[in-house]
Phi, psi and omega in degrees: 000159181238132179245128178272119181226110181204143180305326180293332177294317178297316179299322181290324180290331186264342181201152179228156175283157178303131178094347179281156178295145182260013178295138183069010178291132185244152174244113185296336180296329178295319178294317177298320179296319180297318179293319180297314180293325178296318178293321183289336184267004180293139182287322181277164180297138180279131178292161185302317180296324178290330176296320176299319177296320179300314180295317180301311182290329176296319179291318181295327182275349185054043182301141174067011181293328181288350180282342182288132180243144179303130179080007181289161182276344185230126179278164180293334177293323176293322178293320176299317180297320178295321178299317181290320180295328179282342183269353183223155182271325183228092183288332180290327179296326178292321180296328185255011179289153184307322181298320181278342178280314186269337174225066186287147174246115190301317182294320179294317180297322179296319178294320179298318178293321178294331180279356175116008177296143183280117179292345179257019182301134181271126181271180179259007182245166180052048177059053179054059183269139173298162183302319181300320178292323180296311181289332174292319177297323181279348179078024180272090185296322182297316179290324176298315179298319180296315180296321177294325177297331179260028169066037172294146180288110185292340181252015176294143186233161175274189184292345177265004179080012182270124182273176177299323179296318179295318181292319178293323179293319179296328181271351177079025180271089186298319182294323178289320178301315179298319179296318180294321178295320178294335179274358176102021178296139180282112186288333183259016178284140182245158180268193182294342178262013179062035178243130178268178182297325180296316180297317181296316180296319179294321180297324181273355176081027181266090188297317183296322178292320178299315179297320179295316181290325179293336180277001181272167179276108184266061177285131181295129181221107182299332181289342182279349180273130181287000000 
């Protein structure tokens, strides 16, 4: 058999010029919707990576968008989130799976959080570090901002007592450090080794982070000490 594969064929299937015949014209949203419904109807539990696919195809298909009514109490995005939460058993596991940590898609993560994913979910990496600490360590400012918008604990720590501020400072991510400080991160909190974010940043040689931390209000707070 012979298969015709060329970019112009895809363009022809998805759109036509005014006045051209519409035979074989396709709507990609229908395909995305079919995949989303197929994933949602599986009898067995959906794996975390498949949940990400479910959200992706739901967004691409604009599922349930026609249900939104002007002046209604519930937006179609809320209905989409409810649909996704009912299709999976552990929505937080999808948010913290390796694929979404190292190659995160902001829109998918936002839907997962809206569907009930825990912004303080503890991962299996970086010594059982919460999500905020992982993305702070990786320097992903957009994901850090998103988690903070959904009330992630800015002072949550891993099993070594290292907070998101300490992890971001150790990696030298100045923009993330500033964002965490603006969100109320405790600058004088220390880890299990009695080291604060300033000490960690200085040890790693991140001068700009050190200058930023030195400019903060270092009021003694006994509650900030682990």
